[in-house]
N, C-alpha and C positions, 0 to 999 in steps of 0.2 A: 614616391608622387613624381607626377608628369608633369614636367615642365612645358610649356606652350611652344615654346620652338623644337622639343623633343619631339615632336609627333611629325616633323620631317623624318626621321631616322628609324619612323616603325617601320618599314621596308626591312632595313640593316636586322631589327631586331625580328622579323618574321623569320630569316634565312638561317638565322643565327641560333635564335632559342628553336628550331627546326633541328640541327645539326644537332645542339643536345639530347632536345628527345630522342632523335634518333639512337645516340649515343646510350643515353640511361635503358633503354629499350635493350639496347645488343646485351648490355648489363643484366639485365631484368630478366632474358634469356638464359644466360650463361656461354654468349658468341665468347662477349668480349669478358673473359676471368678475373673474379674477385676473390682474394683473398681473405682468409681468417684464419685468427691464431683462439689455440687450446686456452688462454689467458685473457685477463680484463682487459679489453682494451675501449678505453672511453673518449667519443672524438667533440669536441665542440667546436661549430658552426655556423651557417648562414645561409641563403640564400643571395642576398646583397655583396656587392661591393665590402663592407665595411662600416663602422659606426652602432654596431649595435651592442657590443659587450663584452666581445668575446675573449679580450684579453683578463679583466676583471672577474667574469666568470669561470676562466683558467684557475685565476688565484682563490676565488672561490673554492675550487675542488682541490686543490691544494691544502687548502689550510683543513678542509675537512677532514681529507685522508692520509694524508703523512707522517703522524704520527702511528697509526694502526698499519700502514701498508709503505713497502719502500717503493716511492712513486717517483716517476720518471715523465718528463712532457717530450713531444716529439715535435718538431715545426720544421717550415720548410728554411726557415731563416731567411725571412723575405730581403731582401735589395744587401742582402752581407756582399762581401769581397772574397770570401771562399764558394769552395765547391765540397761538394761530396759528405760523407757522414762527419759527425765529428761529438763530441762534447765537453760541456765546457767545463775547463778549470781553473784554476785562482789565477792564469795569465790571459786570461781570455780576455777579449775587445767585442763591442759591439760590432764593430767592423766586418768582425771574424764569422758574428752568428747571428745576425740581427737583433733589431732596437729591442723585442718582444721577448725572444731567449731568454738576452742578455738581463733584461728585468725580472726575471722567474731568476735565473742565476744568483741575483746580487741579493735579492728579499729570501730567499730560502735556500738556505745555504746545502742540508739536508736532502736536498731534490738532486736527482739526476736530470741536466737539460741536454739535451741530445738534439741538433738539428740533419734535416737530409731532406734533399728533395725528393727521391724515390721511396717512400715510410715502406712499400712493400718490402723493399732493401733493409732500406734501414732498421724493422723493428729487428728482426734476427740481427743486426750486425749489434743492435744494443743488447738483448737479451745475451748474446756471445760477453759481450766486454765487462756487461755489470748480470752477472746471472742473479745476485741479491733482489733483482728487479722483483714487484709484485703485480704494479701495475703499472698503465703506461696511458696520458692524456695525449693524444693527440689535437694539436691548437691549428683551428682553421684547415678541417682536413674534408668537409662532409659531400664538397663536389669530387673530390678524388677519389675515385670508386674501387682501386685499385686495391684498398684495405678494405673491409667489409668492415666497423666496427661491430662490439660484443653491443655499444649504447651509445646512440646517439642524439645529443642534443645541440639544437637547432633553436638560434637567438633570432626575431626581429624585434626590429625598432617601430613602440608603440606610435610615433608621428608617422610610417616610412611601414606598415606594413606589407610585408609580405603577397599579400590579398588581393594589392592594390597596385602592385605596382608591376613594372615590365622589363623585359628581359634588356641589354645593354645592345646599343647604345641607346636608344628611346625613354630607358628605365635606367633604375640601378641592381636589379638581378643577375648574380651568371651563371644561374641555374634555374629552371623552370620552375614554375608556381608546384605543378602535381612533386615537384622533387620530394615536398615538403611533407607528404606520406609514409619517407623510409626514416624520419624520425621518429624517436622515441618518448622524447618528452621535447612539447615548445614552450621556449621563453620568453616573453611580451613581456622588453624591457625598456627603462624610462618611464613608468608611469609616472604619475600624480604621484603620489605619495595619499593624498586623498581619493585614488581611483574610487569610485562608487560600485556597489554589487551590480546594478543594471547595465551599468558601463563593461566592466568584465562579462558577465554572459551575452553580450554584443559578439564583442570581441570573439570569446568562443564561441560561438553561432557562426560569425563570417569565415572565422579558419575552420570551422568543421574536421575536427579531428577523427580520424578511427577510431573504435572500441579500444584498442592497444596503447591509443596516445594520451599522454599525459600534460596539461596545460598552467603554468605558471606563470604567475608579474612577478616583476622584481622595479623595484624605484630604486635610484641611485643617491648613495647618500658620502659625503666629501669629510674627509678626514682633516684633520689640522693640516695646515703645509707647514714644511719643514727643508732646512737650508740645503742647495743642493752638493755643497761639500761639508759643514761640520753636521746635520743633520738635527739641527736644534730645531725643535717644533716653535711653530710661529701662532700666536692668536692675531686675525686681520680684525683691525675696528673699521670702523666703518666712515672714517672718514680718509683713508686711504687710497690712493693714487696708485692703480692696479697697470701693468703693461700683463697681458694673455700673450706668450709666446707660443706657440702649437702648430703642428705638422698631424694632425690628426683628421681621420674622414669627418667626422661632424663634431665642432666644436661647440655646438648652437644650447645644448641645458650646461653648459660650465659656463660660457660666457654669461646665460641669465642667472647663473648661481652667482658668479662673479659681480655681475651691475650691482645686486643687493647691500655689498660693501664700499664700493665702490664712490669716491667723490671725485675719480677723473679715471675715464677708462678707455683702452685701447689695447688692441691685437696687432697683432703678426702675423699675421696665418699663412703656411704655408702648405704643400702636399704632404701626404699620407706616405710616414715613411721616410720624409726629407732630410738629410744629409745634412748638418749645416757646416759650413765655410766660416772662414775670417772673412768673407764681405759681408755674411748673415751678423758676424759676430760687431761688427763696428754697426749695422742694423738698428741691431738690437738696440744699443747703447745710446744711438745717436735718437732712437723712438722713447727712451726712457727719459732723454733728458729733456724733450718735450712738453711731458707731463705737468701736467700744469697742477702741483700739488707738493705742501710741505713735508711731509709724511709719503714716500712713496715706493713701489716696489713691484717684482718682478716674478710673475707664477707662469710654471710653465706643468704638463703631464709628467704624470713619470716614463710614459712611451718615448718622450721627448728630451728627459734629463739626460736617460743612460745616450742618448748622442752629443747632447753637451758638454759633457762630464770631460771628454779633450782638452777643454778650454779651462781645465783648473788653474793654470795660472793668471789669465784672464780674467778670473769670474770669481775666484773664491775671495775674495773679499765684496764683490758684488749682492746685495740684495735681492740676489735670486733664487727664489723660493718652488717646491715640487707639491701639486696637489693631489692626493692621493683619491683615489676613487676604491668600492666596493657595492655591490649588488646588495640589497636588502630585500626579503623576498614579502608581499603583500596578502593580508585575507589568513594568515594567520598556518602557511602553509607548505613553509621552511620543514619543519620536520616530514612533512610526507613525502619533502624533494630528498631531504637526505636519508628518507630510509629505500626509499626506488635505486638510490645510486648503490645504496651499500648493501641491499639484498641481490642489484646482480652484481657485485664483485663475490660475495660470497658462495653466491651459487656455481662457483668456482673449486674446484680443489686445492687446497695448495699443494699438493703431494703430487699432481698432476701439470706441474709447471717449474 
């Protein structure tokens, strides 16, 4: 959505959008080269700068596929303190690979988690070091066209569809709208669970998919929070005081969910992928003390949790809990989505890779 003051930035957006458009045309005409692989590569991405649910969708795919295929994830490792290609091991930290890859590594011990800025280089390195790999999921790579994934899944937030948005800095798009036509699957995320068929059809008409594209709709499902360190699950009661601590692109859906339970509510919001320091820790504790409730706790996201774990000594006995989220498909279309994904993977002969 375009806020009024951002209209002033439209000339800059036109210039930036023109550069992106020309770049895409150079790739389309094969003047700039894309590399493809005789191997199942799935890309999860979006056109916007964040907040569409890429991480939980990557996790959804991992859960769907890891028991049947030796699965690896490959991310850029945004805001990590290292460079180059790396595969996570038992000693890896979030500072070394980034928060989202660290989240995958902690939750899925049987999945290979790799990072590398240049995916066209990182994919061969990954396959060389882990030749047992049968599937690679590229996290947030749709706009990076050096690699041509076999299956492109693009997400868009129902509250800010890319069809209604503008290129940065006037809007939130980092790629032009027409790039959506390169997607194989478009998923409209963060829908209300009671989204009507009429509204669904209106959104599909607005997206105007090509004949080869499928459009699906998901809603957010929040699981029971668990303690950051003990992992013990916790049932939130409606008379709790809640402090939400988060550094994510769009906390609005989580905020709305938690306000249903909160007797008193406050939020400390940091920049997306924020790296917490000791001053932030003091701020969290001070803000927590200000909440006027008999029973109170701190809630954070899984992405933020991996960046707060370094304060184990200071927070181990503190009531800080993590809220897991997942995608749930609407309109009974989950089976069709799973079928399309597995059909893509099975189109490759395992003998050939």
